[in-house]
C-alpha positions as CSV (number, residue, x, y, z in Angstrom):
1,M,-54.8,-84.6,42.1
2,A,-57.1,-83.5,39.3
3,F,-56.2,-84.6,35.9
4,P,-57.3,-83.0,32.5
5,R,-59.6,-85.0,30.2
6,T,-59.3,-85.5,26.5
7,Q,-62.3,-84.6,24.4
8,K,-62.9,-88.2,23.6
9,P,-64.9,-89.8,26.5
10,K,-63.3,-92.7,28.1
11,P,-64.9,-95.6,30.1
12,K,-65.0,-95.0,33.8
13,H,-63.4,-98.4,34.5
14,R,-60.4,-99.9,32.7
15,S,-58.8,-103.2,33.7
16,P,-55.0,-103.2,34.1
17,L,-54.7,-105.4,31.0
18,I,-56.7,-103.1,28.8
19,F,-54.7,-100.1,30.1
20,F,-51.5,-101.9,29.3
21,F,-52.4,-102.6,25.6
22,V,-53.8,-99.0,25.2
23,S,-50.4,-97.6,26.4
24,L,-48.4,-100.0,24.3
25,A,-50.3,-99.0,21.2
26,A,-49.9,-95.4,22.1
27,I,-46.2,-95.7,22.5
28,A,-46.0,-97.5,19.1
29,F,-47.8,-94.6,17.5
30,L,-45.5,-92.2,19.3
31,F,-42.5,-93.8,17.7
32,L,-44.1,-93.7,14.4
33,F,-44.9,-89.9,14.6
34,S,-41.4,-89.2,16.0
35,S,-39.8,-90.8,13.0
36,L,-41.2,-87.9,10.9
37,I,-39.0,-85.4,12.6
38,S,-35.9,-84.4,10.7
39,T,-32.9,-83.1,12.8
40,N,-32.1,-80.6,10.1
41,G,-35.4,-79.3,9.3
42,S,-37.8,-77.0,11.2
43,S,-41.2,-77.9,12.5
44,S,-44.2,-76.1,13.8
45,F,-44.7,-76.4,17.6
46,P,-48.0,-76.9,19.4
47,S,-49.1,-73.8,21.2
48,S,-50.5,-73.7,24.6
49,N,-53.8,-73.0,23.1
50,S,-53.7,-76.1,21.0
51,I,-52.8,-78.2,24.1
52,Q,-55.5,-76.4,26.0
53,K,-58.1,-77.5,23.6
54,I,-57.2,-81.2,24.3
55,F,-56.7,-80.9,28.0
56,R,-59.6,-79.7,30.1
57,F,-59.2,-78.8,33.8
58,K,-61.5,-78.8,36.7
59,N,-61.3,-77.3,40.2
60,L,-59.2,-79.3,42.5
61,T,-60.8,-81.0,45.5
62,Q,-59.3,-80.5,49.0
63,K,-57.7,-84.0,48.8
64,Q,-56.1,-83.3,45.5
65,R,-54.7,-79.9,46.6
66,R,-52.5,-81.9,49.0
67,G,-50.2,-82.9,46.1
68,R,-47.1,-80.9,45.5
69,H,-47.0,-80.9,41.7
70,F,-50.0,-80.5,39.4
71,F,-50.1,-81.3,35.7
72,S,-50.6,-78.2,33.6
73,V,-50.6,-77.1,30.0
74,N,-47.1,-75.6,30.5
75,D,-45.5,-78.9,31.6
76,K,-43.1,-80.7,29.2
77,F,-41.9,-84.3,29.6
78,L,-38.9,-86.5,29.4
79,Y,-39.2,-90.2,28.9
80,W,-36.2,-92.5,29.1
81,G,-38.0,-95.9,28.8
82,N,-40.4,-98.2,30.8
83,R,-37.6,-99.8,32.9
84,I,-34.4,-98.6,34.2
85,D,-31.4,-99.4,31.9
86,C,-33.8,-100.6,29.3
87,P,-33.3,-100.2,26.3
88,G,-29.8,-101.6,26.8
89,K,-28.1,-104.8,27.8
90,H,-30.1,-105.0,31.1
91,C,-33.5,-105.6,29.6
92,E,-33.3,-109.4,30.2
93,S,-31.9,-109.0,33.7
94,C,-31.3,-106.1,36.1
95,E,-28.7,-104.8,38.4
96,G,-28.9,-104.1,42.2
97,L,-30.6,-101.2,43.8
98,G,-27.5,-98.9,44.0
99,H,-26.8,-99.4,40.4
100,Q,-30.3,-98.7,39.3
101,E,-30.4,-95.6,41.6
102,S,-27.3,-94.3,39.7
103,S,-29.1,-94.6,36.5
104,L,-32.3,-93.0,37.8
105,R,-30.3,-90.1,39.2
106,C,-28.9,-89.5,35.8
107,A,-32.3,-89.4,34.2
108,L,-33.6,-87.1,36.9
109,E,-30.7,-84.8,36.5
110,E,-31.4,-84.5,32.8
111,A,-35.1,-83.6,33.7
112,M,-33.8,-80.9,36.1
113,F,-31.4,-79.6,33.4
114,L,-34.1,-79.4,30.8
115,Q,-36.9,-78.2,33.3
116,R,-39.1,-81.0,32.3
117,T,-41.3,-83.5,34.2
118,F,-39.6,-86.9,34.3
119,V,-41.7,-89.9,33.3
120,M,-40.5,-92.5,35.8
121,P,-41.0,-96.3,35.3
122,S,-43.7,-97.5,37.5
123,R,-41.9,-100.6,38.6
124,M,-38.3,-101.5,39.4
125,C,-36.7,-104.8,38.5
126,I,-35.3,-107.0,41.3
127,N,-32.5,-109.4,40.5
128,P,-33.0,-112.6,42.5
129,I,-29.3,-112.4,43.6
130,H,-30.3,-109.1,45.4
131,N,-33.5,-110.5,46.9
132,K,-32.3,-112.7,49.7
133,K,-33.9,-112.4,53.0
134,G,-30.6,-112.2,54.8
135,L,-30.8,-111.2,58.4
136,L,-34.3,-110.0,58.4
137,H,-35.7,-113.5,59.3
138,Q,-32.6,-114.8,61.1
139,S,-33.0,-118.2,62.8
140,T,-31.0,-121.3,63.4
141,N,-33.2,-123.1,61.0
142,A,-33.4,-120.5,58.3
143,S,-32.1,-121.4,54.8
144,S,-29.3,-119.2,53.7
145,E,-30.9,-119.0,50.3
146,E,-34.4,-118.0,51.4
147,S,-35.7,-115.3,49.2
148,W,-38.7,-113.2,48.6
149,E,-40.6,-114.2,45.5
150,A,-40.9,-110.8,43.8
151,N,-39.0,-110.0,40.7
152,S,-40.1,-106.5,40.6
153,C,-41.8,-103.9,42.8
154,A,-43.8,-100.8,42.4
155,M,-41.6,-97.6,42.2
156,D,-43.9,-95.8,44.6
157,S,-43.4,-98.7,47.2
158,L,-39.8,-97.5,47.3
159,Y,-39.9,-93.8,46.8
160,D,-42.2,-90.9,47.7
161,M,-43.2,-89.4,44.3
162,D,-44.4,-86.1,46.0
163,L,-41.1,-85.8,47.8
164,I,-39.1,-86.3,44.7
165,S,-41.3,-83.8,42.9
166,D,-40.2,-81.0,45.3
167,T,-37.0,-81.3,43.6
168,V,-37.8,-82.8,40.1
169,P,-41.4,-83.1,39.0
170,V,-42.2,-86.7,38.2
171,I,-45.1,-88.9,37.1
172,L,-45.3,-92.6,36.7
173,D,-45.6,-94.3,33.4
174,N,-48.8,-96.1,34.5
175,S,-50.5,-92.9,35.6
176,K,-53.5,-91.1,34.1
177,S,-51.3,-88.2,33.5
178,W,-48.9,-90.2,31.3
179,Y,-51.8,-91.7,29.4
180,Q,-53.0,-88.2,28.6
181,V,-49.5,-87.1,27.5
182,L,-49.5,-90.0,25.1
183,S,-52.9,-89.3,23.9
184,T,-52.0,-85.6,23.2
185,S,-48.8,-86.6,21.5
186,M,-50.8,-88.9,19.2
187,K,-53.2,-86.0,18.3
188,L,-50.4,-83.5,17.7
189,G,-48.0,-85.9,16.0
190,A,-44.6,-84.6,15.0
191,R,-45.3,-81.1,16.3
192,A,-45.4,-82.5,20.0
193,V,-42.8,-85.3,20.2
194,A,-39.2,-86.2,19.3
195,H,-37.5,-89.6,19.5
196,V,-34.0,-88.6,20.1
197,E,-30.7,-90.7,20.2
198,Q,-27.2,-89.5,20.8
199,V,-28.4,-85.9,21.3
200,S,-26.7,-84.0,24.2
201,R,-28.8,-82.5,26.9
202,I,-27.4,-79.1,26.0
203,E,-28.7,-79.4,22.4
204,L,-32.1,-80.6,23.8
205,R,-32.2,-77.5,26.0
206,D,-30.9,-74.9,23.7
207,S,-32.2,-76.0,20.2
208,S,-35.7,-74.6,19.5
209,H,-36.2,-77.8,17.5
210,Y,-36.6,-79.6,20.8
211,S,-37.1,-77.2,23.5
212,N,-40.7,-76.4,22.7
213,L,-41.9,-80.0,22.2
214,L,-44.3,-81.5,24.6
215,L,-42.5,-84.8,24.9
216,I,-38.8,-85.9,24.4
217,N,-38.4,-89.5,24.1
218,R,-34.8,-90.2,25.1
219,T,-33.3,-93.5,23.9
220,A,-31.1,-94.8,26.8
221,S,-27.5,-95.8,26.2
222,P,-27.0,-99.3,25.0
223,L,-25.1,-99.9,28.3
224,S,-26.9,-98.2,31.3
225,W,-28.7,-94.9,31.7
226,F,-25.9,-93.6,34.0
227,M,-23.6,-93.8,31.0
228,E,-25.3,-90.6,29.8
229,C,-23.9,-88.7,32.7
230,K,-20.5,-88.2,31.0
231,D,-19.2,-86.0,33.8
232,R,-20.3,-88.3,36.8
233,N,-16.7,-88.2,38.1
234,N,-16.7,-84.4,38.1
235,R,-18.4,-83.6,41.4
236,S,-19.2,-80.1,40.3
237,A,-21.3,-81.4,37.4
238,V,-23.4,-83.7,39.7
239,M,-26.8,-82.1,40.3
240,L,-28.2,-84.7,42.6
241,P,-26.0,-86.3,45.3
242,Y,-25.7,-89.9,46.1
243,K,-27.9,-89.3,49.2
244,F,-30.9,-87.9,47.2
245,L,-32.8,-91.1,46.4
246,P,-32.1,-92.8,49.8
247,S,-33.6,-89.8,51.4
248,M,-36.7,-90.0,49.2
249,A,-38.0,-93.2,50.7
250,A,-41.7,-93.9,50.7
251,E,-43.5,-92.6,53.7
252,N,-44.2,-96.0,55.2
253,L,-40.6,-96.9,55.0
254,R,-39.5,-93.7,56.6
255,D,-42.1,-94.2,59.4
256,A,-40.7,-97.8,60.0
257,A,-37.1,-96.4,60.2
258,E,-38.1,-93.7,62.6
259,K,-39.8,-96.3,64.9
260,I,-36.6,-98.4,64.9
261,K,-34.3,-95.4,65.5
262,G,-36.4,-94.4,68.5
263,L,-36.0,-97.9,69.9
264,L,-32.3,-97.9,69.3
265,G,-31.7,-94.7,71.1
266,D,-28.1,-93.6,70.9
267,Y,-26.4,-96.0,68.5
268,D,-23.7,-96.6,66.0
269,A,-24.1,-98.5,62.7
270,I,-22.1,-100.6,60.3
271,H,-22.8,-101.8,56.8
272,V,-21.1,-105.2,56.1
273,R,-21.3,-106.2,52.4
274,R,-20.2,-109.7,51.9
275,G,-22.3,-112.0,49.7
276,D,-21.9,-111.0,46.1
277,K,-18.6,-109.0,46.8
278,I,-16.6,-111.9,48.2
279,K,-17.2,-114.3,45.3
280,T,-14.0,-116.0,43.9
281,R,-13.1,-117.7,40.6
282,K,-10.4,-120.1,39.8
283,D,-7.5,-119.2,37.4
284,R,-6.1,-121.7,35.0
285,F,-4.0,-123.2,37.7
286,G,-7.0,-123.8,39.9
287,V,-6.2,-121.1,42.4
288,D,-9.0,-118.9,43.8
289,R,-8.8,-115.3,43.0
290,S,-11.0,-112.3,43.9
291,L,-11.6,-108.7,42.8
292,H,-11.5,-107.7,46.4
293,P,-8.8,-109.8,48.0
294,H,-9.0,-108.5,51.5
295,L,-12.8,-108.2,51.8
296,D,-13.6,-111.6,53.1
297,R,-11.0,-111.2,55.7
298,D,-11.8,-107.6,56.7
299,T,-15.5,-108.4,57.1
300,R,-15.1,-111.3,59.5
301,P,-16.0,-110.5,63.2
302,E,-12.5,-111.0,64.7
303,F,-10.9,-108.5,62.2
304,M,-13.9,-106.1,62.4
305,L,-13.4,-105.8,66.2
306,K,-9.8,-104.6,65.7
307,R,-10.8,-102.3,62.9
308,I,-13.6,-100.5,64.5
309,A,-12.3,-100.4,68.2
310,K,-10.8,-97.0,67.6
311,W,-14.1,-95.6,66.3
312,V,-16.7,-97.3,68.4
313,P,-16.2,-97.5,72.2
314,A,-17.0,-100.7,74.0
315,G,-20.6,-101.0,75.4
316,R,-22.2,-99.1,72.5
317,T,-25.3,-100.3,70.6
318,L,-24.2,-101.3,67.2
319,F,-26.8,-101.7,64.4
320,I,-25.6,-104.1,61.7
321,A,-26.9,-104.2,58.2
322,S,-25.5,-106.9,56.0
323,N,-26.2,-109.3,53.1
324,E,-24.4,-112.1,55.1
325,R,-27.0,-114.9,55.4
326,I,-25.3,-117.2,58.0
327,P,-27.2,-116.9,61.2
328,G,-25.0,-115.8,64.1
329,F,-22.1,-114.8,61.8
330,F,-21.6,-111.6,63.8
331,S,-22.2,-112.9,67.2
332,P,-18.5,-112.6,68.3
333,L,-19.0,-108.8,68.2
334,S,-21.3,-109.2,71.1
335,A,-18.3,-109.6,73.5
336,R,-17.7,-105.8,73.0
337,Y,-21.0,-104.3,71.7
338,K,-24.7,-104.6,72.1
339,L,-25.7,-105.9,68.7
340,A,-28.9,-104.9,66.8
341,Y,-30.3,-106.2,63.5
342,S,-33.4,-105.7,61.3
343,S,-34.6,-109.1,62.6
344,N,-35.0,-107.6,66.1
345,Y,-37.7,-105.4,64.9
346,S,-39.7,-107.8,62.7
347,D,-43.0,-106.6,64.3
348,I,-42.3,-103.3,62.7
349,L,-40.8,-104.4,59.5
350,D,-43.0,-107.5,58.5
351,P,-46.1,-105.5,57.7
352,V,-44.1,-103.1,55.5
353,V,-41.2,-105.0,53.9
354,K,-42.0,-107.2,50.8
355,N,-38.6,-107.4,49.2
356,N,-35.0,-106.8,49.9
357,Y,-34.9,-103.4,48.2
358,Q,-37.5,-102.0,50.7
359,L,-35.5,-103.5,53.6
360,F,-32.4,-101.8,52.4
361,M,-34.1,-98.5,52.0
362,I,-35.1,-98.7,55.7
363,E,-31.6,-99.8,56.8
364,R,-30.1,-96.9,55.0
365,L,-32.2,-94.4,56.8
366,I,-31.3,-96.2,60.2
367,M,-27.6,-96.0,59.4
368,A,-27.7,-92.4,58.3
369,G,-29.2,-91.6,61.8
370,A,-26.2,-93.3,63.7
371,K,-23.7,-91.3,65.7
372,T,-20.9,-93.2,63.9
373,F,-21.4,-95.0,60.6
374,I,-18.9,-97.4,59.2
375,R,-19.2,-98.5,55.5
376,T,-17.8,-101.6,53.9
377,F,-15.9,-99.5,51.3
378,K,-14.9,-95.9,51.3
379,E,-17.1,-93.7,49.1
380,D,-14.8,-90.7,49.8
381,D,-11.7,-89.9,51.8
382,T,-13.7,-88.8,54.9
383,D,-15.6,-92.1,55.2
384,L,-14.8,-94.9,57.8
385,S,-14.6,-98.3,56.3
386,L,-14.0,-102.0,57.1
387,T,-11.7,-102.5,54.2
388,D,-9.1,-100.5,52.2
389,D,-9.9,-102.5,49.0
390,P,-11.5,-100.2,46.3
391,K,-15.2,-100.6,45.7
392,K,-15.2,-100.0,42.0
393,N,-13.0,-100.2,38.9
394,T,-11.2,-103.3,40.1
395,K,-10.4,-105.5,37.1
396,V,-7.5,-107.5,38.5
397,W,-8.3,-110.9,40.0
398,Q,-6.0,-111.5,43.0
399,I,-5.3,-114.2,45.5
400,P,-7.4,-113.6,48.7
401,V,-5.6,-112.6,51.8
402,Y,-6.8,-114.0,55.1
403,T,-4.0,-113.5,57.6
404,D,-3.4,-110.7,59.9
405,E,0.2,-110.3,59.1
406,E,-0.6,-109.4,55.5
407,R,-3.1,-106.6,56.5
408,R,-2.3,-103.4,54.7
C-alpha cells in the first residue's frame, strides 16, 4: 500500500523505540491542540487542498494495489484509544476475548455510522486467566495451570485488517498511516482535530463543528467501550452482528481451521465453558455459592451425554472446544461419540497458535462449520445449549446443584 509523505523528510529507518516516543509526543500535542476547541464556538476547517499540500501521493505498485482500502485526502478518522477499554477501569488489567470484541464492535459501529476510518489498537491485552493452554497440549503429565507467556498479542495476528476494511475501513495505531494523520493534525491544529467526551455519535455526524474534522479523538467510557452502545439490547440498532469479528480471523488462522475441518469431515461440535464460570465463593456461613448453580453439573460428561443425545446421534464425530484443563475429563463421552480436540491437530496448530486467543479464534471457525453446534449457554432462543442457566446479568449467588433429581 502506498502512503503519502509529509513535506518534512524522515529518516529511512526508525527503531520501534523511536517510533513509540514520536507517536507519544504527537498524541500529547494532539490533546493540547484539541483543548483549544470550544463546543459552542465555530472553527475553520481544513480544506482538501490544505491536506493535499501536506500529503503527497505516488503511483501504487502492483503489490500495493492488492490492498482493499487506500488512505486518501478524503479520509476522516476516529480514534478511541491505544488499548481496548482504556481509558477506563480496565487499563491495569483486561477482560477476555469476547468482552473485548464487544467493545471493539461498538467502536467499529461508530466508525461505520460516522463514515470514518477507525484507528484500531495495534495490540490486544491478554489476561493471564484467559491464556491457559487447556486442551491444546493435553497429556497425562501436563500441568493444569500451564500457560502461554504472552500478555498481549498483535491485533493483526488475530484479525484480517483488509477483510475488516471491506466493511469498516481500519488502520492500526502503529502504522505509517496513523503517524501521518498525527503529523497532519499537529500541523493543522484545532482546525483538524477534536477531543470529545460525552458527545453522541448523532451529534458527531450531524454537527458541522465535528463532521468536517480530520480526526475525532473519542474518549472511551470510564467503564468499557461497549457502554457507548446504549442500544446494544435493541437488535435493530446493532450494525455489526456478534459473528462479525469471529469471521474476520487472520488468514493463517482461517487456513488452519479449514485444514482441520477437512480432516474432521462430517462432524458436530460443542463448546464447553467451565474454568472461570464454575467458580464458587463461600457465604458468611461457609457455604459454597455460584452465579451459575447448575453449570458445573451440566458440563460434566455424564450429564452432557443425556442432554445432547436428542441432538447428536451415536457414532458421530464430536469436536470439543473447552477451557477445562483436566486431561481426559471428557473421555466418558467416547462411549457414544468419536471425540476430537484441538490437541489432535497440533501439527497444524503449533506453527500458528501462540496464545489462547488465537486458538479460540480457530476453534470458533471450526465450530461454525459443524452440522450441529451446541453452546454452553444460550445466546438466543434458537440455540442448543448444555445448561439453562443464564450467561449474563446473574447477580444472585446460589448453592450449586449437582444431583439429577434437581435438574430443571
